[in-house]
C-alpha positions as CSV (number, residue, x, y, z in Angstrom):
1,X,-9.9,9.6,2.0
2,X,-10.1,9.2,-1.9
3,X,-7.7,9.0,-4.5
4,X,-7.1,11.6,-7.1
5,X,-7.9,11.0,-10.8
6,X,-5.9,12.6,-13.4
7,X,-2.9,12.8,-10.8
8,X,0.5,11.1,-10.9
9,X,1.4,7.7,-10.2
10,X,5.0,7.8,-8.7
11,X,7.5,4.9,-9.2
12,X,10.8,4.6,-7.8
13,X,13.2,2.9,-10.1
14,X,16.7,1.4,-9.2
15,X,16.6,-1.2,-12.3
16,X,16.0,-4.2,-10.4
17,X,13.4,-6.7,-11.4
18,X,11.0,-5.8,-8.6
19,X,11.2,-2.0,-9.5
20,X,10.3,-2.7,-13.1
21,X,7.5,-5.3,-12.2
22,X,6.3,-2.1,-9.9
23,X,6.0,-0.2,-13.2
24,X,4.3,-2.9,-15.2
25,X,1.7,-3.5,-12.5
26,X,0.9,0.4,-12.5
27,X,-0.3,0.1,-16.0
28,X,-4.1,-0.4,-15.6
29,X,-4.3,1.7,-12.6
30,X,-2.9,4.7,-14.4
31,X,-5.7,4.0,-17.4
32,X,-8.2,3.7,-15.4
33,X,-7.6,6.8,-13.2
34,X,-6.4,8.7,-16.3
35,X,-3.0,9.5,-14.4
36,X,0.4,9.9,-15.8
37,X,3.3,8.0,-14.4
38,X,6.8,9.2,-13.4
39,X,9.4,7.1,-13.0
40,X,11.9,8.3,-10.3
41,X,15.7,7.3,-10.3
42,X,18.2,8.6,-7.7
43,X,22.0,8.3,-7.5
44,X,24.5,8.8,-4.7
45,X,27.5,10.3,-6.9
46,X,28.3,11.9,-10.3
47,X,28.9,9.2,-13.1
48,X,26.0,7.0,-11.8
49,X,22.9,8.9,-13.2
50,X,21.6,6.4,-15.7
51,X,20.5,9.2,-18.0
52,X,20.1,6.8,-20.9
53,X,18.8,3.9,-19.3
54,X,16.0,5.9,-17.6
55,X,15.0,7.9,-21.0
56,X,14.7,4.7,-22.9
57,X,12.8,3.0,-20.0
58,X,10.5,5.8,-19.9
59,X,9.7,5.8,-23.4
60,X,9.2,2.1,-23.3
61,X,6.8,2.5,-20.3
62,X,5.0,5.0,-22.3
63,X,4.7,2.8,-25.4
64,X,3.5,-0.1,-23.5
65,X,1.0,1.7,-21.1
66,X,-0.5,4.1,-23.5
67,X,-0.2,6.7,-20.7
68,X,1.9,10.0,-20.5
69,X,5.2,9.0,-18.5
70,X,8.1,11.2,-17.5
71,X,11.0,10.8,-15.4
72,X,12.7,12.6,-12.8
73,X,16.7,11.8,-12.0
74,X,17.5,13.2,-8.5
75,X,20.9,12.9,-6.1
76,X,20.1,11.1,-3.0
77,X,18.7,8.5,-1.0
78,X,16.0,6.7,-2.5
79,X,13.8,6.4,0.2
80,X,14.0,10.0,1.2
81,X,13.5,11.2,-2.0
82,X,10.4,9.3,-2.4
83,X,8.8,11.0,0.4
84,X,9.7,14.6,-0.2
85,X,8.9,14.3,-4.0
86,X,5.6,12.7,-3.5
87,X,4.6,15.5,-1.6
88,X,6.1,18.2,-3.8
89,X,4.5,16.9,-6.8
90,X,1.0,15.7,-5.0
91,X,1.2,12.2,-6.2
92,X,-1.7,10.1,-6.2
93,X,-0.1,7.0,-5.2
94,X,3.4,5.5,-5.0
95,X,4.3,2.2,-6.2
96,X,7.4,0.4,-5.0
97,X,9.0,-3.2,-5.7
98,X,10.8,-4.4,-2.5
99,X,13.2,-7.1,-2.4
100,X,14.9,-6.5,0.9
101,X,13.4,-7.3,4.4
102,X,12.9,-5.1,7.4
103,X,15.2,-5.2,10.0
104,X,15.6,-2.9,13.4
105,X,17.9,-0.6,11.4
106,X,15.7,-0.2,8.3
107,X,12.9,0.8,10.6
108,X,14.8,3.7,12.2
109,X,17.1,5.0,9.3
110,X,16.2,6.1,5.7
111,X,14.5,2.9,4.7
112,X,11.4,1.5,2.7
113,X,9.6,1.3,6.3
114,X,10.3,5.0,6.9
115,X,9.4,5.8,3.5
116,X,5.7,3.9,3.6
117,X,5.2,5.3,7.0
118,X,5.7,9.2,6.2
119,X,4.7,8.9,2.7
120,X,2.1,12.1,1.8
121,X,-0.2,9.5,-0.3
122,X,-1.0,5.8,-0.2
123,X,2.0,3.2,-1.1
124,X,1.3,-0.2,-3.1
125,X,4.3,-2.3,-2.2
126,X,5.3,-5.3,-4.4
127,X,7.6,-8.0,-3.0
128,X,6.1,-11.0,-5.2
129,X,7.4,-11.8,-8.8
130,X,3.9,-12.4,-10.5
131,X,2.7,-9.4,-12.5
132,X,-1.0,-9.1,-11.7
133,X,-2.3,-7.2,-14.4
134,X,-5.9,-6.8,-12.9
135,X,-7.5,-6.6,-9.5
136,X,-10.4,-8.7,-8.8
137,X,-10.2,-9.7,-4.9
138,X,-9.5,-7.2,-2.6
139,X,-8.7,-8.0,0.9
140,X,-9.6,-5.3,3.5
141,X,-8.5,-6.3,7.3
142,X,-10.3,-4.5,10.1
143,X,-9.7,-3.4,13.5
144,X,-11.4,-1.1,16.1
145,X,-8.8,2.0,15.2
146,X,-10.7,5.4,14.3
147,X,-7.9,5.9,11.6
148,X,-8.5,2.3,10.2
149,X,-11.9,3.2,9.0
150,X,-10.5,5.6,6.2
151,X,-8.9,2.7,4.5
152,X,-12.8,1.6,3.8
153,X,-13.5,4.5,1.0
154,X,-10.1,3.8,-0.8
155,X,-10.9,-0.2,-1.0
156,X,-14.4,1.0,-2.5
157,X,-12.8,3.2,-5.2
158,X,-10.3,0.6,-6.0
159,X,-13.1,-1.9,-6.4
160,X,-15.0,0.4,-8.5
161,X,-12.1,0.8,-10.7
162,X,-11.3,-2.7,-11.3
163,X,-14.9,-4.2,-11.0
164,X,-13.6,-6.2,-7.7
165,X,-15.2,-7.6,-4.9
166,X,-14.0,-6.8,-1.2
167,X,-13.3,-9.3,1.5
168,X,-13.3,-8.2,5.1
169,X,-11.2,-10.0,7.3
170,X,-11.3,-9.3,11.2
171,X,-8.4,-11.2,13.3
172,X,-9.1,-11.1,17.2
173,X,-7.6,-12.7,20.1
174,X,-9.6,-15.4,22.0
175,X,-8.8,-13.6,25.3
176,X,-10.7,-10.5,24.5
177,X,-14.2,-11.5,24.1
178,X,-15.4,-7.7,24.6
179,X,-12.9,-6.4,21.5
180,X,-14.2,-9.6,19.5
181,X,-17.8,-8.7,19.8
182,X,-17.3,-5.0,19.1
183,X,-15.2,-6.0,16.0
184,X,-17.8,-8.4,14.3
185,X,-20.5,-5.8,14.9
186,X,-18.3,-3.2,12.9
187,X,-17.3,-5.5,10.3
188,X,-21.1,-6.2,9.7
189,X,-21.5,-2.4,9.4
190,X,-18.7,-2.1,6.9
191,X,-20.1,-4.9,5.0
192,X,-23.4,-3.7,4.5
193,X,-21.8,0.0,3.6
194,X,-19.7,-1.5,1.0
195,X,-22.7,-3.5,-0.4
196,X,-24.8,-0.1,-0.5
197,X,-21.7,1.1,-2.9
198,X,-22.8,-1.8,-5.2
199,X,-19.8,-3.7,-4.5
200,X,-19.5,-7.6,-3.9
201,X,-18.6,-8.1,-0.4
202,X,-18.2,-10.7,2.2
203,X,-16.7,-10.8,5.8
204,X,-14.5,-13.4,7.8
205,X,-13.1,-13.5,11.4
206,X,-10.3,-15.5,12.5
207,X,-9.0,-15.9,16.1
208,X,-5.1,-15.8,16.0
209,X,-2.4,-14.4,18.1
210,X,-0.2,-13.7,14.9
211,X,-2.4,-11.1,13.1
212,X,-0.1,-10.6,10.0
213,X,0.6,-14.1,9.4
214,X,-3.2,-14.6,9.6
215,X,-3.9,-12.0,7.3
216,X,-1.2,-13.0,4.5
217,X,-2.3,-16.5,4.5
218,X,-5.7,-16.0,4.3
219,X,-5.1,-13.3,1.6
220,X,-3.4,-16.3,-0.2
221,X,-6.2,-19.1,0.2
222,X,-8.9,-16.6,-1.2
223,X,-6.4,-15.6,-4.0
224,X,-6.6,-11.8,-3.1
225,X,-4.9,-9.6,-5.7
226,X,-4.6,-6.7,-3.1
227,X,-4.4,-6.3,0.5
228,X,-5.5,-2.9,1.9
229,X,-4.0,-1.9,5.2
230,X,-3.6,1.3,7.4
231,X,-0.2,2.8,9.2
232,X,-0.4,4.0,12.9
233,X,0.1,7.4,13.0
234,X,2.7,6.8,16.1
235,X,5.0,4.0,17.2
236,X,5.6,3.1,20.4
237,X,9.4,2.0,21.6
238,X,8.7,-1.5,21.0
239,X,7.1,-1.0,17.7
240,X,10.2,0.9,16.4
241,X,12.5,-2.4,17.0
242,X,10.1,-4.9,16.3
243,X,7.6,-3.4,14.2
244,X,3.8,-2.8,13.7
245,X,1.6,-5.5,12.5
246,X,1.0,-3.3,9.2
247,X,4.9,-3.2,8.8
248,X,4.7,-7.0,9.2
249,X,2.4,-7.5,6.6
250,X,4.3,-5.3,4.1
251,X,7.5,-7.7,5.1
252,X,6.1,-11.3,4.4
253,X,3.1,-10.9,2.1
254,X,4.0,-12.0,-1.4
255,X,0.7,-10.2,-2.7
256,X,0.9,-6.4,-3.6
257,X,-0.1,-4.3,-0.2
258,X,-1.3,-0.9,-0.3
259,X,-0.5,1.2,2.8
260,X,-2.7,4.1,3.8
261,X,-1.5,6.8,6.2
262,X,-4.2,8.4,8.3
263,X,-5.0,11.9,8.2
264,X,-3.6,14.1,10.6
265,X,-6.7,14.8,13.3
266,X,-6.2,15.9,16.5
267,X,-7.7,14.3,19.5
268,X,-7.9,10.6,17.9
269,X,-8.6,7.8,20.1
270,X,-6.6,4.4,19.2
271,X,-8.4,1.3,19.6
272,X,-6.2,-1.1,17.6
273,X,-3.3,-2.0,15.6
274,X,-3.9,0.4,12.7
275,X,-4.5,-2.5,10.0
């Protein structure tokens, strides 16, 4: 999978601090990819459209970013409309600021979790309060799922845009030696592949039963600017209520997280958690 250049960065705006922070963090990426920015505001009833505020924010964004910026004002649920509009306009990427945390109700209903899981394109979620203007250090957690491999080229592409290095992280359970050996071998292959693309790369393995916590803790330890993860194509009943490891990373990370949905392919074999 590759991110399209000269595309559109779609940013949902509800005028919270987090959504405004997401806009500012899109500037460099929009410049590097020669993309335009589209601000999406949704409203639930006539009288709450906020047209003037949205027009002013669009003008400010274009002035500050130096890239073409437009807006859309649509009646409906924010999360449902992001999913629909991202596909309609063939968005390159969605950047969304998150303030609330995941609950079982959020996973099932119209929510950020569902939007990320169903979105046409990759989604960068921003929960932290710090505005990271660049990206020097990308964390790439790996598992043995086939769809997980699709995120490697996206991480490589981002590293080229920003001149960043990539850190591979393999998290395994001490109770599964066979999985550990396969994962370590695979992470070494990916490391060599990334280095072959001219990007600085290192790999680290951790034994842990708490995958999401370990990923976020390590990302902060090495001062990562972005965590790149992969969604699972389908959820079990348990995951509908407790969430996947990928969803847990999004929920607890104070760092920006890019989530990529796997391509729709038949006869996929699933080996891991989809990180």
